[in-house]
Backbone as a chain_set.jsonl record, in Angstrom:
{"seq": "MTIAIVNSEFALNIPPQFQEFIQAGDKVSINVDSSGRLIITPIEMIRARLQETFGMWADRDDIPADSVDYVNAIREGNRLDGLDYETD", "coords": {"N": [[-5.68, 25.892, 5.266], [-7.921, 24.549, 2.966], [-11.085, 25.075, 1.619], [-13.771, 23.312, 0.206], [-16.833, 22.662, -1.526], [-19.207, 20.09, -1.3], [-21.422, 18.951, -3.676], [-25.017, 18.373, -4.244], [-25.048, 15.959, -5.529], [-22.984, 14.61, -4.499], [-20.565, 15.312, -5.623], [-17.328, 16.698, -5.774], [-15.681, 19.656, -6.221], [-12.432, 20.045, -7.176], [-10.113, 22.193, -5.778], [-8.173, 24.706, -7.539], [-5.356, 24.712, -6.829], [-4.837, 22.07, -6.248], [-5.356, 20.632, -8.461], [-3.332, 19.793, -10.153], [-2.565, 17.362, -9.211], [-4.547, 15.558, -9.701], [-6.785, 14.341, -12.152], [-9.798, 14.799, -14.084], [-11.838, 11.975, -14.093], [-9.941, 10.257, -13.03], [-9.187, 7.41, -10.993], [-9.635, 7.121, -7.516], [-8.441, 6.545, -4.178], [-10.203, 6.539, -1.206], [-9.95, 7.31, 2.094], [-10.427, 7.362, 5.673], [-8.885, 8.984, 8.275], [-7.721, 8.597, 11.724], [-8.537, 10.924, 12.903], [-10.78, 11.621, 11.593], [-10.497, 12.813, 9.149], [-10.85, 12.996, 5.631], [-8.964, 11.268, 3.295], [-7.856, 11.573, 0.161], [-6.515, 9.857, -2.406], [-4.986, 9.617, -5.506], [-5.112, 6.64, -7.41], [-3.068, 6.087, -9.197], [-0.927, 7.44, -8.041], [-0.411, 5.825, -5.863], [0.333, 3.465, -7.169], [2.637, 4.412, -8.465], [4.299, 4.923, -6.278], [4.602, 2.331, -5.28], [5.968, 1.217, -7.424], [8.424, 2.447, -7.164], [9.699, 1.035, -5.151], [9.497, -1.515, -6.08], [11.001, -4.542, -6.96], [13.112, -4.219, -5.324], [14.028, -6.257, -3.772], [14.518, -8.127, -5.638], [16.937, -9.191, -6.624], [17.88, -10.848, -4.697], [18.862, -14.001, -3.864], [18.065, -15.585, -1.779], [15.43, -15.114, -1.243], [12.373, -16.314, -2.172], [10.645, -15.959, -5.328], [7.908, -16.151, -5.267], [5.672, -14.807, -3.12], [4.031, -16.121, -1.291], [5.297, -18.584, -0.9], [7.588, -17.57, 0.308], [6.634, -16.442, 2.727], [5.633, -18.767, 3.909], [8.04, -20.159, 4.231], [9.322, -18.522, 6.089], [7.582, -18.797, 8.261], [7.827, -21.539, 8.75], [10.552, -21.866, 9.326], [13.695, -22.595, 11.028], [13.764, -23.165, 13.671], [13.877, -25.263, 15.539], [15.943, -26.837, 14.738], [18.529, -26.502, 15.806], [18.349, -27.372, 18.406], [18.839, -29.798, 20.968], [16.855, -32.257, 21.662], [14.534, -34.622, 23.057], [11.712, -36.624, 22.271], [8.735, -38.266, 23.392]], "CA": [[-6.782, 24.999, 5.029], [-8.692, 24.854, 1.773], [-12.471, 24.628, 1.768], [-14.501, 23.024, -1.021], [-18.217, 22.285, -1.229], [-19.732, 18.876, -1.92], [-22.756, 19.295, -4.164], [-26.085, 17.435, -3.893], [-24.748, 14.663, -6.155], [-21.756, 14.19, -3.829], [-19.391, 15.664, -6.416], [-16.467, 17.661, -5.092], [-14.817, 20.393, -7.135], [-11.073, 20.11, -6.648], [-9.579, 23.552, -5.902], [-7.1, 24.809, -8.554], [-4.003, 24.387, -6.35], [-4.686, 20.623, -6.137], [-5.727, 20.013, -9.727], [-2.169, 19.171, -10.799], [-2.401, 16.017, -8.669], [-5.668, 14.694, -10.062], [-7.477, 14.721, -13.38], [-11.168, 14.292, -14.183], [-11.871, 10.576, -14.516], [-8.973, 9.442, -12.286], [-9.681, 6.604, -9.875], [-8.999, 7.549, -6.278], [-8.659, 5.81, -2.943], [-10.709, 7.45, -0.181], [-9.813, 6.739, 3.437], [-10.667, 8.263, 6.79], [-7.877, 8.738, 9.307], [-8.246, 8.512, 13.095], [-9.118, 12.22, 13.272], [-11.982, 11.833, 10.801], [-10.199, 13.51, 7.893], [-10.86, 12.198, 4.403], [-7.704, 11.296, 2.553], [-8.144, 11.186, -1.219], [-5.243, 9.604, -3.075], [-5.124, 9.004, -6.833], [-4.577, 5.276, -7.479], [-1.789, 6.124, -9.918], [0.115, 7.846, -7.086], [-0.096, 4.631, -5.081], [1.092, 2.578, -8.058], [3.96, 5.001, -8.682], [5.078, 4.708, -5.059], [4.947, 0.908, -5.243], [6.975, 0.974, -8.459], [9.719, 2.93, -6.66], [10.328, -0.005, -4.339], [9.36, -2.803, -6.742], [12.265, -5.12, -7.386], [14.143, -3.917, -4.337], [14.536, -7.529, -3.274], [14.509, -9.063, -6.765], [18.234, -9.826, -6.859], [18.276, -11.677, -3.565], [18.612, -15.405, -4.154], [17.498, -16.268, -0.622], [14.009, -14.806, -1.125], [11.64, -16.873, -3.313], [9.866, -15.003, -6.109], [6.511, -16.26, -4.856], [5.588, -14.295, -1.751], [3.401, -17.118, -0.426], [6.374, -19.504, -0.528], [8.484, -16.867, 1.21], [5.994, -16.365, 4.047], [5.615, -20.129, 4.451], [9.408, -20.478, 4.661], [9.571, -17.78, 7.33], [6.791, -19.417, 9.326], [8.382, -22.855, 9.044], [11.807, -21.575, 10.003], [14.561, -23.688, 11.466], [13.92, -22.873, 15.091], [14.163, -26.433, 16.356], [17.077, -27.577, 14.176], [19.731, -26.426, 16.642], [18.094, -27.861, 19.753], [18.994, -31.225, 21.226], [15.725, -32.614, 22.494], [13.939, -35.938, 22.801], [10.263, -36.677, 22.475], [8.242, -39.614, 23.673]], "C": [[-7.52, 25.498, 3.787], [-10.089, 24.286, 1.949], [-13.084, 24.438, 0.388], [-15.889, 22.552, -0.618], [-18.592, 21.03, -2.002], [-21.142, 19.212, -2.389], [-23.761, 18.192, -3.841], [-25.896, 16.059, -4.516], [-23.456, 14.061, -5.601], [-20.514, 14.382, -4.694], [-18.616, 16.744, -5.673], [-15.606, 18.345, -6.141], [-13.451, 20.538, -6.483], [-10.549, 21.531, -6.845], [-8.359, 23.586, -6.837], [-5.714, 24.394, -8.068], [-3.76, 22.891, -6.197], [-4.947, 19.895, -7.451], [-4.548, 19.38, -10.456], [-1.974, 17.718, -10.346], [-3.474, 15.037, -9.114], [-6.348, 15.245, -11.314], [-8.899, 14.171, -13.347], [-11.117, 12.869, -14.727], [-10.871, 9.686, -13.805], [-9.696, 8.618, -11.222], [-8.915, 7.04, -8.632], [-9.318, 6.575, -5.152], [-9.118, 6.835, -1.914], [-10.656, 6.728, 1.161], [-10.127, 7.803, 4.471], [-9.617, 7.949, 7.846], [-8.52, 8.785, 10.689], [-8.86, 9.827, 13.57], [-10.371, 12.537, 12.475], [-11.757, 12.575, 9.503], [-10.269, 12.54, 6.729], [-9.522, 12.37, 3.707], [-7.993, 10.731, 1.173], [-6.818, 11.07, -1.952], [-5.499, 8.987, -4.44], [-4.441, 7.633, -6.852], [-3.22, 5.266, -8.182], [-0.647, 6.58, -9.019], [0.559, 6.649, -6.251], [0.745, 3.682, -5.922], [2.502, 3.102, -8.289], [4.856, 4.773, -7.473], [5.505, 3.254, -4.936], [6.026, 0.581, -6.265], [8.367, 1.417, -8.002], [10.45, 1.846, -5.878], [10.251, -1.386, -4.977], [10.73, -3.297, -7.185], [13.399, -4.877, -6.412], [14.806, -5.195, -3.834], [14.728, -8.542, -4.402], [15.827, -9.807, -6.959], [18.705, -10.699, -5.708], [17.877, -13.112, -3.832], [17.941, -16.13, -2.994], [16.014, -15.977, -0.42], [13.296, -15.355, -2.361], [10.815, -15.803, -4.028], [8.398, -15.012, -5.708], [6.408, -15.859, -3.39], [4.946, -15.294, -0.79], [4.452, -18.133, 0.028], [7.306, -18.87, 0.488], [7.901, -16.806, 2.627], [5.941, -17.75, 4.689], [6.991, -20.537, 4.962], [9.747, -19.764, 5.967], [8.838, -18.437, 8.493], [7.371, -20.77, 9.735], [9.675, -22.706, 9.82], [12.634, -22.802, 10.314], [14.795, -23.556, 12.96], [14.328, -24.078, 15.913], [15.391, -27.207, 15.869], [18.287, -27.601, 15.101], [19.557, -26.977, 18.032], [18.3, -29.381, 19.836], [17.873, -31.62, 22.18], [15.214, -33.99, 22.089], [12.452, -35.855, 23.043], [9.842, -38.109, 22.744], [7.345, -40.097, 22.569]], "O": [[-7.712, 26.698, 3.592], [-10.252, 23.145, 2.381], [-12.939, 25.288, -0.491], [-16.093, 22.095, 0.506], [-18.33, 20.92, -3.2], [-21.964, 19.696, -1.61], [-23.4, 17.186, -3.231], [-26.518, 15.092, -4.076], [-22.906, 13.118, -6.171], [-19.518, 13.683, -4.51], [-19.207, 17.602, -5.018], [-14.877, 17.677, -6.874], [-13.324, 21.081, -5.385], [-10.541, 22.027, -7.971], [-7.607, 22.615, -6.917], [-4.964, 23.779, -8.826], [-2.615, 22.467, -6.035], [-4.776, 18.679, -7.537], [-4.751, 18.509, -11.302], [-1.299, 16.94, -11.019], [-3.333, 13.828, -8.931], [-6.464, 16.456, -11.499], [-9.171, 13.188, -12.659], [-10.428, 12.598, -15.711], [-10.934, 8.465, -13.952], [-10.68, 9.063, -10.63], [-7.711, 7.294, -8.682], [-10.331, 5.878, -5.178], [-8.494, 7.885, -1.764], [-11.25, 5.663, 1.33], [-10.096, 8.999, 4.179], [-9.469, 6.801, 8.265], [-9.728, 8.989, 10.808], [-9.622, 9.84, 14.537], [-10.966, 13.6, 12.652], [-12.716, 12.933, 8.82], [-9.807, 11.403, 6.824], [-9.021, 13.484, 3.554], [-8.332, 9.557, 1.03], [-6.089, 12.051, -2.104], [-6.155, 7.949, -4.536], [-3.321, 7.488, -6.364], [-2.325, 4.513, -7.796], [0.491, 6.152, -9.21], [1.745, 6.478, -5.969], [1.751, 3.153, -5.449], [3.458, 2.327, -8.307], [6.038, 4.464, -7.623], [6.633, 2.967, -4.537], [6.902, -0.242, -6.001], [9.371, 0.83, -8.405], [11.675, 1.751, -5.937], [10.864, -2.331, -4.481], [11.524, -2.53, -7.729], [14.532, -5.293, -6.659], [15.994, -5.208, -3.513], [15.068, -9.697, -4.142], [15.823, -10.95, -7.417], [19.814, -11.232, -5.745], [16.697, -13.413, -4.007], [17.317, -17.172, -3.193], [15.398, -16.538, 0.486], [13.574, -14.918, -3.477], [10.343, -14.854, -3.401], [7.721, -13.988, -5.801], [6.994, -16.505, -2.521], [5.278, -15.314, 0.395], [4.495, -18.501, 1.202], [7.766, -19.533, 1.417], [8.597, -17.086, 3.603], [6.18, -17.884, 5.889], [7.103, -21.185, 6.003], [10.386, -20.34, 6.847], [9.399, -18.612, 9.574], [7.404, -21.106, 10.918], [9.867, -23.348, 10.852], [12.3, -23.914, 9.904], [15.895, -23.808, 13.451], [15.058, -23.932, 16.894], [15.828, -28.144, 16.537], [18.994, -28.606, 15.174], [20.529, -27.048, 18.784], [17.981, -30.128, 18.911], [17.946, -31.342, 23.377], [15.419, -34.458, 20.969], [11.987, -35.114, 23.909], [10.532, -39.051, 22.356], [6.834, -41.215, 22.633]]}, "num_chains": 1, "name": "protein.A"}
């Protein structure tokens, strides 16, 4: 465990062993997990992770490029197409 002190202006000095992951002026995401721990993640790390998977589905012709169209297509589905039913 590493301990750091938050000063009166709510600034936190990042300990040297973590400074390679964040630079002064970086934007960060701050979240609290279910145990009450603060999780500070540089936004660029999040973007880098998203870039790793970006385009993973790009070559699939059955998935529309517009995600809204894709979700609408999933919701619409063809669930009733195969059923033989009559309505009044």
